[in-house]
C-alpha positions in Angstrom: 61.3 155.0 74.8 59.1 156.9 77.1 59.1 160.8 76.9 58.2 162.3 80.3 55.1 164.2 79.4 56.3 167.5 81.7 59.3 167.6 79.0 56.8 169.1 76.2 55.6 172.6 75.9 52.1 172.4 76.8 51.1 173.6 73.2 52.9 170.3 72.1 51.6 168.2 74.6 48.0 169.4 73.7 48.8 168.6 69.9 49.9 165.1 70.6 47.0 164.2 72.8 44.7 165.8 70.0 46.1 163.8 67.3 45.7 160.8 69.4 42.5 161.6 70.2 41.4 162.1 66.8 43.1 159.3 65.2 42.3 156.4 68.0 38.5 156.5 67.9 38.6 155.6 71.7 35.4 154.7 73.3 33.6 157.0 75.9 30.6 155.4 76.8 26.9 156.2 76.1 27.8 160.0 76.4 29.9 161.5 73.9 32.7 163.7 74.9 33.7 166.9 73.4 37.4 167.0 72.1 38.4 169.5 74.8 36.9 166.7 77.5 38.7 163.9 75.7 42.1 165.8 75.5 41.6 166.6 79.4 40.9 162.7 80.1 43.9 161.8 78.3 46.1 164.5 79.8 44.5 163.1 83.5 45.6 159.7 82.6 49.4 160.9 81.8 49.3 162.7 85.2 48.2 159.5 87.1 50.8 157.3 85.1 47.9 155.6 83.7 49.2 156.3 80.2 52.7 157.2 78.6 54.1 158.8 75.9 56.1 156.9 73.6 58.7 157.6 70.9 59.3 154.9 68.5 62.7 155.5 66.9 61.8 152.7 64.2 58.6 154.6 63.2 59.9 157.9 64.5 56.6 158.4 65.9 55.0 159.3 69.2 52.2 157.7 70.5 50.1 157.4 73.8 49.7 154.0 75.2 48.4 152.6 78.5 50.8 152.1 81.0 50.2 148.5 81.5 50.3 147.7 77.9 53.7 149.4 77.5 54.9 147.6 80.7 53.9 144.1 78.9 55.7 145.0 75.7 58.8 145.7 77.4 58.6 142.6 79.0 57.8 140.5 75.8 60.8 142.6 73.7 63.5 141.8 76.4 
């Protein structure tokens, strides 16, 4: 289930994004970005609808996925 990022208080959204960035080990190219830059990049992807916040009822967790990946998974699950 998608959680609209706007529905979270800013502190909660930042905490979710920070946890995602710290655990995902995402690749940022040759120049390593600071934590605040990584958080801003993920937040921008949420704003641009390139990424979505997803709640898993099965695992009772929140994750951030590329919107395209989420859409593909939804199609497969149906």
